[in-house]
N, C-alpha and C positions, 0 to 999 in steps of 0.2 A: 640630404641626398638619399639616405636609407628610407626615409618616410616616402619619398617620391617613388622609389623602387617598389616598396611594399604596396603602395597604392595602385601602381600599374598591374602588378601581379594579382592583387585582390580583385580588381575590376575584370581583368581578362579571365580569371578563374570562373567568374559567373557567366560572362557573355561569350567566351571563346575558348579555344584550345591553346593554352600557353605552352610553348615548347619546354620551358624550364620545368613546369609541373609534369609534363609528359616524361621528361628525363628522370625526374625524381621517382615517379611511379614505376618506370621500367627498372631503375636501379634497385629500388627497395623490393620490388617483386622478385628480382633475381636472388635476393638474400634471404627471402622468407618462404621458400617452398617447404612446407611443413613435412618433415619426415624423409626428405630426400638429401643424400649426401652431396658433398662438394662436386664430385665427379658428375653426378646427374645434373646438377644445376649448370655446370660448365658446358656440358654437352647438349642440354636442352633448355635454353633460356626461354622463359615464359614472360611475355609482356602483359602486365596486369592492368586491368581497367576496373575501377570500383566506382559504382554509381554515386556513392556518397562522398567521393574524394573532393570534387570541386566545391560543393557547398561547404565542406569542412574547412578546406583551405581558405575559401572566401570569408567565411565567418571568423576564422582565426585572425586573418589579417585585418578584417574590419574592426574586430574588438581591439586589436593592437592599436589601430589608428584612433578609434573613437574614445577609448578609455585610457590605455596605457601611456601613450605619448603626451596627451594633454596633462595627465597627472604628473609625469616626470618633469615636464616643463614648469608646472606650478611649483613643484618641490625645488627645482633649480632656482626659480625666481625668488622663492622664499628662503633660499640658501639652507634648505633642510638636509639635502644630500649633495654629494659631490659628483663630478662627471664620471669618475671611475665606477661608482655604484650604479649609475644609470647604464653604463656599458655592460656591466655584469648582469643586471636585470634584463637588458635587451637580449643578451646571449642566451640566458636561461629560457626566455620566452620563445625565441626561435627554435631552440632545441626541443622545447615542449611541443611546438607545432609539428616538427618533423617526427617526433615520437608518436604523436597521434596518427599521422599518416602511416607510419610503419605498423602500428598496432592494427589499423584497419586493413592494410594490405595483408597482414599476417593471417587474418581469418577469412578473407575473401579473395580467391584467386580463380582464374579461368584461363584456358588456353587461348593464345592469340588467334585472331580470325584472319584468314588468308585474304589477299587482295580481291579474290572472287566473291568474298562475302560468306564463304562456307568455312566451317571449322576445319583446321588442319588435322586435328586428331580424328581418326576414324572411330566412331562410337558404336560399331557393331559389336555386340557382346560375344565373348568367347564361350562356346557351348561345349565343344569337344576338342580341346587343343591338341590331343594326341593324334588326331586325324588331319591336322593342318600341315604336317610334314609327312609326305608319302615317300617310301623307298621301295625300289624294285630292282633286283639283280637279274639281268638278262644277258646271258653269254659273257659274263664277266664285266658288264657295264652297269654300274650302280646309278640309276636315275633317281635323283632327289627332286621331288616336286613340291613347290609351294602351293598348298591346296586350301586356300581360303578365298575363293572367288567372291563371296559375299562381302568381304572386306578389301577387295582389290589386291589380295595377297599382301596386305600390310603386315609387318612382322611384329609379333607379340613376344614378351619374354619367354614364354613356353616354346614358341616356335624357334627362337634362337637356341634354346637349350637342346631341343630335339635335332635341329639342323647340325649343331656342333657334334652331338653324339653320333649322328649318321656319318659325318666325315671322319671322326676319330675311329669309328668301327671299321670303315672302309679302308682306312690307312693301314690297318694291321690284318686285314682279311685277305688271305691268299687267293680267294676265288674272285676278288675284284681286281680288275686290271686298270680301270679308269672310272671316272665319275662324270655325270652330266647333271647340270642344274637347269630346271625349267619351271614354268608356272602353269596353273590351271586357269582356264577362262580367258578373258580379253587382256588381262594385265600380267606382266611378269612380276612386278612388285612395285607398290607405291611407297616403299620405305618403311619407316617405323610407325607403328600405330601408337601415337602419343596418348590416346585415351587409355590404353591398357598399361602404359608405363606409369602414368600419373595415378591411375586407379587399378593397381595390380590385382589379379585374381589371388585368392587364398593359396598359399603354398608356393607362390612364384617369387623369383628374385627380381627386384626392380632397381638395382643399383648400377645398371649399365655394364656390369662385369660380363654378362652374357654376350654383349656385343663384342667386347674385346676377345672373348673366347672364340667366337665365330671367326673373327678376322685372323686370329692366330691359327685356327684350324685350316683356313683357306691358304694362308701363306705357307704353312708347314706340310700341306698335303703332298705326299711323296710320289703320287701317280698323276697321269694326265688328267686335267680338270677342264671341262668345256662348259660353256653356257649356251643354252638354246633360248634366246630371248623372244618369247612368243607375243609380247605386247609391250606397252609403255613401261619404262623403268624409271623410277624416281628415287632420289636420295640414295640410301644404301643399296637400292636396287641397281644403281649405276656403279657406285664405288666398289661393290663386292665383285661385280663381273670383271672389273679392271684387274683383279687379283687372279683371274683364271688364265689358263694357257691360250685358249682361243674361244671366240664367240661367234655365233651366227644369229641373225635377227630376222624377224618377220618385217615386211614392209609397213606393217601397222604400228611398229614400235617407234617410240621416241625416247630420248634420254635427257633427263632434267635434274639438275642439282640446285634447288632453290634455297640453299643454306642461308645466305645472307638476308634474304627477304623474311626468313623466319627467326633471325637472330641467332643462328646456329653456326658452329664451326664445321668445316669440311671433315668428314669422317673416313674411316677405312683406308687410311694411307693415301687418300686420293690426291692430296697436295703433292705427293711424290709420283704416284703411278700415272695419273692423267697427263701431267706435263711430259713424262717420259714417253708415253704412247703417242700423244698428238701434238706435242710442242707446247711451250709455255704460253704463248699468246691465246690459242684456242682454249686451253685448259683454264686459264685465268678468266676468260670470257664466260666459261661455264660455272666455275666455282665462285667467282667474285660477283658476277653480274647476272647469273641465272640464265644464261643462254640455253635454249632448248634445241638439241640436235635431232634432226630427222634421222630415219634409218639410213638414208642415202648419205647424209653428212657424216654419220658415224662410220660408214664404210669408207668414205673418202679420208677421214681423219685417222683411220687405222684402229679404231676402237673395236669394230667387228670385222670379221673376215669375209662374210657373205651376207647378202640380203635376199630373202626368199619371199615370193608372193604369199600373203597371209593365208589364202585358201589352200595352198599347197604345203604350208609350213610343216605340219605334223608328219605327213607322209614323206616329205623330203628329208626331215631329220631322221626318221626311222631308216630310210634307205641309206642316208649318209653314214650312219653309225653302224648299221647291222648288215648291210648288203654283203653277201658272201664273197663277191669278187672285187668290188670297189670300195666297200665300207671301211671304216676306221679299224675294225677288228678282224679284217679278213685274214 
C-alpha cells in the first residue's frame, strides 16, 4: 500500500500540483522564516514555493521505488533482515526526504502572490521614513497623515513607530483636544507593507511589536479620535479605524480585509470590534470570506458615519472639523 501511495505522489509531483506536497511546502515554509520570531510567523504566514521542490520530491520517491524497495524485498526473500528493520529503514528514508524539503525551503522563500498575480508585498523602497507620518496641530486638532502615496500608504515598521509616538505625544499634550487620522493621495492605507517587514531597513524593529504598540495607543487614546478615510482601506487600514470614535469616508473608499486569502489572522482586535459595530454575520463575511464593502455599504453597516463625494472630501472635512459655528471644535 505504501508503495502505491509513494508512486502516486511521485508521479503527480512531476506532472501536476499534488495538494499533499503543497501542504508540506506551506507548513514547512511557516516554520522556517529565517530570523523572524514566532509572533511574526503567526501574524504573517508566508506560503513558500520553491522551483526545485517538485523535482526533488519526485526524484526522492523515484529512487525509493527504483532502488530501496526492490533491495528490501530481496533481503526479505533471502531472509537477511527482518520486517522490523525494513520498517525502520523506511521511516528513516521518509524523514530524510522531508528534511531535504525543509532544508531547501529554509534557504529559499518568497512572499505569496495574490490572486490578481501581483505580489502582496509593496516593494517601494523606503527613502525618508520620517516623512511618511505627518502631524499638524491646528486649533487643538492634531491631524496625523499617512504620507506614503507612492506605496499606497502601506505601513512600514518605521511608520508604525512614528504613528504610535504621535498618538502618545498627543495624549499628554494639553494643546491637543482631539486627533484625526487621514491619508495622502488616492488611498487611505493598503495595510502592512510586507516587503519592508520581511526586509527591514537598518535600525528598524521588525518583530511586530510596533503593531501591538499602535493598537494599544489607539485603544488607550484619552481624547476623541476620528478617521477621515480619503480612499480605499485594506487590512489594518480597516481594523485600525474600527478602534476610532467616529469615521467619515469618501465615496471612492472601499473596505477590504483579505486576511484568509493571504493565510493571515484578523488583526487589531477586529474579531471583536467589527462584529460589535456591524453584527456577526457581516463581520464574518468580511473577516472570513474577504467581502469588500463599498463606502455606501460601510455607511449602512455603521462602520462609517457619513459618506462624502470624493471631489469635495478634503474641503468638507476641513469645514466639518474647523468651521467656527458648526464644526466639531466650535
